[in-house]
BALOFI-611192 format. One record per residue (C-alpha): residue in one letter; y, z, x. Coordinates in steps of 0.5 Angstrom, whole numbers, plus 500, padded with zeros to 3 digits. Each point is the difference from the previous one (the first is absolute). Last residue first. Layout:
N
AYZX ...
This chain:
419
R446474558 I504506501 K507499498 L500502493 T494505502 V505505503 V503502493 T493502498 L499504507 V506504499 A498502493 L493502502 L503504506 I505503495 G494502495 I496503506 V506504501 I500502493 F493502500 R501504506 Q506504497 V495501493 I494503504 K505504504 A503503494 E493501497 H497504505 F494498503 G494504499 K494495500 K501500492 Q507498500 Y498494504 H495498495 H506501495 H504495503 I494495499 P500500493 T495503500 M496506502 L495502506 F499493501 I494496501 R496503494 K493501497 G497500493 E493503499 G495496497 Y498496507 K501493498 K505501493 K503506503 T501496507 Y503494496 K505504495 F503504506 Y501494504 S503496495 V505506498 Q502502507 I501493502 I504498494 V504507502 S501498507 V502493498 S506502496 E503505505 I499495505 L503494496 Y506505498 L501501507 G500493502 C506498496 L503496505 I494497503 P495499493 I507498497 L501494504 L497496495 E505501495 K506497504 R502495495 I507504499 I498501493 I493503502 C502505505 C506502495 V494501494 A496504504 I505505503 I503501493 G493501497 G498505506 L506504499 T500500492 L492502500 S502506505 G507502496 T498501493 D493501503 G502507502 M507501504 F498507502 V506505501 Q502505505 A495498505 P499505506 F499495504 C505494498 N501498492 W507503500 W503496506 Y495495499 F503498493 G507498504 I496496505 C496496494 A506499496 G504497506 I494496502 L500497492 A507499500 A500496506 L494496497 F505498494 V505498505 V495496504 L498497494 E506496500 G498496506 I495497496 N505495497 P497494503 I493501503 Y500496507 M493499503 I498502507 N502497507 L502507503 Y507497502 N500495494 A499507495 F505504504 I506494500 T498499492 N500507498 G496502494 S494501504 V503504505 Y503505495 A493500496 L496502507 V505505502 A500503493 I493500500 G499504506 I505505498 A496501493 I494501504 V503506504 A503503494 A493499496 T497504506 G505506500 T499500492 A493500499 L499505506 G505505498 D496506498 L493497500 G496497495 D504494498 T496495504 L495498494 N506498496 A503496505 G493496501 N500500492 S506496500 V498496506 A493498497 A503499493 I506495502 I496497505 F494498495 I505498495 I504495505 V493497502 L498498493 I507497499 Y499496506 V493498498 I503498493 S506496504 S495496504 L496499494 I506496497 G502496506 S493498502 R498497493 D501493502 G495501506 T495506499 W499500508 N507502501 T499507497 L500505506 W505496504 A505501494 Y500507502 D504498506 F500503507 E506500504 H502503507 N500493504 K497502506 V495506498 F501507501 P502503493 I500497494 T506498495 T499497493 K500494497 T499499492 S506496499 H506498496 E505496503 A507500503 P500493503 S502500508 N507497501 S503507502 F494503504 A501498507 S507499498 T501507501 T498500507 R505494501 S505504498 A498506504 N500496507 D495504504 V495494500 H493498499 F502496494 V493498498 E495500506 E495505497 T500495493 E498494504 V504494499 Y501495495 K505494502 G505498495 E506503503 I496507500 K494501495 Q496507500 N505504496 K498507500 E497503494 K503503494 I497505495 V501501493 A500505494 D507498498 P497495495 H495505497 V493497499 C495502505 M503507503 I502501492 I493500498 G497504506 V505506499 I499500493 L492499501 G500506505 L504504496 I495499494 I494502505 Q504506502 G500503493 I493498499 L498503506 K503507498 K497499493 K493500504 G501505505 S502505494 L506503499 G500508502 E493502503 K503507500 N501501493 K505505498 K504496495 F506502503 V499500507 K494495501 I502495494 Y507500502 D498498507 D496494498 S506498495 F505501506 G496495505 L500495494 I507501499 G502499507 L495494501 W504496495 V507503502 T499498507 T497494499 F505498495 I506501505 M496497505 L499493496 I507500498 I502501507 Y496494502 I503496494 N507501503 D505501493 L501507502 K503498507 T499507503 F505506502 L500504493 L494499497 T496501506 P504506502 I498503493 L493497500 V497503507 S503507500 A498501492 I493497502 I499505506 I502506496 L496498494 G494501505 G501507500 M495500495 T497507503 P503507501 T496504504 G496505495 A494500505 K502498507 Q498507503 N493499498 Q499494505 G502503506 E494499504 L495495496 G494502496 L501495494 E502505494 R504495496 I507501500 T504500493 E507497502 G506503497 I505498494 Q502507498 K506498496 K504504504 K497498507 L501493498 L507501498 N501503507 I497494503 V504495497 S506504502 K498500507 G499492499 I507499498 I503502507 L494497505 S497495496 I507497497 F504501507 L494496503 S500495495 L508499501 V500499507 I494496500 A503495495 C507500503 V497498507 A496495496 R506497497 V504500507 S494496503 I499495494 Y507498501 Q504497494 F502507499 M505500506 G504495496 A503505496 G503504506 P507499498 F501497493 N502493501 F501499492 N493495500 E497505504 L500505495 W495496496 D495500505 F502508501 L498501493 Y494495500 Y497504506 L502507497 M495498494 
């Protein structure tokens, strides 16, 4: 909203109004306001949750310090959601399709997670919203995101021109100069087109097209490739959202790792939406995607601000209201910047947490069927609880996981140049 106000004021030569045209300025404003909301208003929300006795019910798992957490206010994800949405509404271009998608994703998964927490807290049902209903909600979101990415006129990409003065040249050699105007022209005459292409790491041209999986079908390839693309999107949203949910088991773990991942995505979004960096890194240019950086700045500020209250010993838990939302936001952001195949690296911690649960359950069922008694590989899953059982303090586990997350985020960005 403020973007449009300052855009209007610029017509009257209002001092400083033109600064709001810059993504960097609005991103700084978003992160500062988001921090302010989560730190200042967050305290009021925590007090309100305490007053309403909206506290966490703790299951006895035999973990050190577990009983002390009983009664800690939960549903704190509302703080994160407010801290993300308010700066987004104020500082972004609200007619941008990617911003519209992210606002919808935040609200949709916020409602889904809130429903789960509401059933646990007010209905006293520890199981919360059934896994089936959660999955249906994630599938609906995946369908909406997938369809928009396939048909919306603004959800397009541009690739480098490969024709100079009537002659075709190798893409790798096009406009390899330091002149900004020439660099910009590397994409200026390229058609904006719908595509099912995405970025992959460690290969020369950095691209994979889902259409390649359906080329054998001939004329129906276009429709089938879109269907495959949508199915992949649904899987990614469900997997990452649930992975973030599993990671939310120690004070500050989900919040800290999400902040690191968001910073990594913000870097990827910025270079993908900047013609100079896109040309230099030899990646696809995504028009209007730079606006996502402002949204991600708000997310980073929200996570850091919430971490203030959520770090050990936690004064509030985010609940599924926060964890499902954070995971879904991360998944959709990676999808719309065409970097979803980098998720196993960038969100490696979510992957490890999820895989540890899958391995544990599968091995237990296998040994029970074969030997009559189930056996376990880990002392407890998700894997962060395994280290708790081994005697590591949860604060140390969280800090080390965040360090690993930072290394993975750096590696993800570096993959754009490693081929």
